[in-house]
N, C-alpha and C positions, 0 to 999 in steps of 0.2 A: 211226471214219472217217465223215465226212459225205459224203452223195451230192451230186452236182452238181444244181442246179435244172434242171427240164425246160425252162424258158423263160428265155432271156437276150436282152435287146434288142440288146446290143452284145457282141461277143466280148471276152474279158478282155484279149487281146493287141492289140486294135485301138486305135490312137492317132489321135484326130481333132484337128486343129489348129483349135480353136474361135477362138483369138485372132486368126487371120487375118481373120476377119469382124467384128472388134470395132468398126471404124469404121462399117460398114454397120448393125450392130445399134444402136449409139448414135444414129445419124442417123435411122433409121426410128422408133425409140422416141420421140425428141424430136419428130419431125414429127407422129406420132400423138397425142402428149400435147398439143401446141400446138393441133391440130385439135379435140381434145376440149375444151380450154379455150374455144375460139371457139364451139363448139356449146353449151357451158354458158351462155355469155352470150346466145346467140341460136341456136335457139329456147328453150334451157333444158330443165331436167328436166320430165318429165310428173309433176307432183306428185300423189300418191295422196290418198285420203280423209284419212289421218292428218295430212297436212301442209297441205292446202288447205281442209279443212273441207267438209262436205256430206253427202249421203246416197248410199249404195250399196245397191242392191237386186238380188239375183240370183234368177231364177225358173227353174223347170223345168216345161215344159208336156207334156201327154200326147202331143202331136203336134208336128211341126216348127213353130216359131214365127218368123214374119217380123218382123224388127226394125221395119220400117215400120208393121206392124199394131200392134205394141206402142206405138210412138210416138203413133199415132192414138188408142189407148185412153187414154194418159196425157193427151193434149191435150184429149180429151173430158172428162176429169176436172179440167181446168184446172191441169195439172201440166206445167211446162216443163222437160223433161229436157235436160241438157247433152249426153248421149250415150246411145245405145241400140245395143248390138251383141251379136252372137252370140258365144259362146265355148264351147269344149269340144265340144259337139254342136249340131245344128240346133234341138234342143229347149230349149237353155239360152240365156238372155238376161241380160245385165248392164246395169243402168240406173244412170247417174250423174246426180245432181241437185244443183245448186248451192244453197247456203243462201239462203233469202229474207231480206228485211229483218227484223231482230229475231232472226236466227239465233244470236246470242250467248245468247239465252234458251233454256235446256234444254227448257222446256215447248213452245216454238214448234217446235223441232227434232223433238221426239217426236211432236207433233201432225202434222207433215208426214209422218213415217214411217208413222204409223197411217193417214193418208189415202191414201198410195200403196198400202199393202197392200190397203185396202178397195176401191180402184178396180180394181186388177188382179184380185183374187179375184172380184169381181162381174162383170167383163167377160169373163174367160177361164175356162170351166168346167174343173175338175180341175187348175188350176195350183197349184204348190207354191212357196212363198216359202222359198228355201234360205238366204238371207242378207239381213239388213236392218240396216245399221250407219249410225250418224250421229255426226259429230264437229263440235263447235262451233268457231267461228273462233279464239277465245282459246286453246282447248285445242290446236288444230292448230299455232298459232304456237309454243307452248311445246314441243310434241313435236318440231317441226323444229329448234328451238334445241338441245334435248337430244340429238338425233341427230347434229348437227354436232359438238357438244362431245364426244360419245362417240368419234367418228372421230379428232378432234384428240388427245384423251387417249390413245387407243390408240397413235397414232403416237409421242407423247411417251414413253410407257412402253417401247415397243419400242426407241426411241433410247437410253434410259437403260440398258435391259437389255444391248443389244449393246455400248454404250460400256464398261460394266464387264466384260463377258466378253471383248471383243476390244480391239484397238488402235483409235485414233481413225479411221484410214483405213477399217477394216472398218465401223465404225458409220456414218460418213457415206455410204459407198457403199451400204450396205443401206437406209438411210432414203431416200436419193435414189431408189433403185430402187423402193422401196415407194410413194413418191409418184407415180412414173411409172406403176406398175401401177394405182394408185387412179384417176388421171386417165383412163387408157385404159378402165378399167371403167365409169367415169361416162360417157365418150363412147359406149360400147356401149349403156348404158341410154338415152341420148338418141336414138341412131339407131334402136333397136328400139322406142322409145316404151313400154317397160314402166313401170308406175307406180312412182314412187319413194316408198316408204312405210317404215314401221318394219321390215317384212320385208326390204326391200332394204338397210337399214342393217345388219341382222344378217348379210346376205350379204356386204357389204363388210368387216365386221369379221372374218368367217370367212375371207375371202380374204386379208386382211392377216395373220392368224395362220398360215394355211397357207403363204403365200409367205415369211414370216419363218422358219418352220421349215426350209423348203427351202434358204434361203440360209445358215442356221446350219450345216447339214450340209456344204455345200460349203466354207464358211469354216473349219470345224473341220479338214477335211482339208488345206486350204491352210496353216493354222497348224502342223499336224503336219509337213507336208513342208518348211516353212521351217526347221524344226529338223533335219530328216533330210537334206535336200540343201542344204547351206550355200553351195555355189558355183553352183548351178543358176540361170540367169537367171529373173527373176520371170515373164516371159511363158511360158516352157516349163513352169515349175512350176505355173502356173494351168491350162494345158492338161492336165498330168498329173493334177492334183487333180480336175478336172471329169471326166476319163475314168474315174478310179478310183471316183467316186461316181455315174456316169451310170446304171448299171443300177438302183441303189437309187432314184435320183431318178425315173426313168421308171416303175419298178415301183410306187412310191407314188402317183405321179400317175395312172397307169392305174387303180389300185384305187379311188381317190377318184372319178375320172371315171366309171367304170362304175357306182359306187354312186349317183351323182347323175343319170345318164342316164335311168333309169326314171322318176324324179320329174319330169324335164323333159318326158318324153313322155306320162306318164299321171297326173301329179300334180294335174290340175285347175287351176282358176283361181288358187287360193291358192298352190300350190307351183311351178307351171310357170315363172313369172318368176324366183323365187328360185333354182331348180335350173339354169335356163339361164344366169343370171349367174354361178352357181358354176362351171359348165362353162367359160365364157369365162375366169373368174379363174384356174382351174387351168392352162389353157393359157398364159395370160399370165405367171402366177407361175413356172411351170416354165421357160419360155423365157427369162424375165428373169434367172433365177439364172445362166444360162449366158452369155447374150449382152449383159446389161446390168451385173449386179452384178460379175462378174469383170472386164470391161474397165474399169469405174470404179475398181476396186481397183488394177488395173494402172496407171491414170492417176495415182491419188493416192499410191500407195505404191511407185512405181518405185524411188525412191532410199532412202527411210527403211526400208521393210520389208526390203528385200534387205540393206541395210547392217546393220540390227539383227538380222535373222534369222540 
């Protein structure tokens, strides 16, 4: 005999009528996605070093370092920094430098990195160069193209997988929901001004995979209930299926959320953005499985699924 779990987010006998809010869920999601597309056009993503090319240098000083002082040091060394800002702690400074003319040449780029290092070390005693990366213009364009292709390929493979596993209505509903999730996450990136680089591409791919898994769990239960309750209206059947999987969905989401939260709080400059976007994606992916994917399935499969079920 199995013992009952100590924590349940929702009572087993509780029936929540999620489909009553289907119109509000679809409208809010559509508006947020449209706003994200507008933001994508202007001001656009804050492209990171991987995609725009340039030099990123991160320093750690023995005492608190004023970004204005660091900018003055660079200016004295005839280095025009695009941005100088503190991150993590007052002792840490991140410097972004655009590529000069001739930046396509690897030797020119490396010479700039060495010059920045020398200027900072000479001007600030005890400073440590924790990171010094450079990416040329040609390489950054290629990386950006490959990142976009990876996202499109991922969506295509998800569509093929769900199309073969479920009926057409399931596949279309899932892919439309994933596109909405993706656009909202990109909008979040633009609003927060996190740098969009290869790490963020990995975050978006991870969110797509997580969100797909969440929807497959709900859709599996819907398909089972279509065979089990042959006369139940599809709207009631969707409510029943979501309620039956709700504790599992919330439990999985909370586990992943709590695992990513420390990275967002203490992960440093490299992981904070990745983990924060992951937290947003978990919330969006979980909510969309209930308020977007299910209503879309109801809209597309009202007649066909119920008749064939």
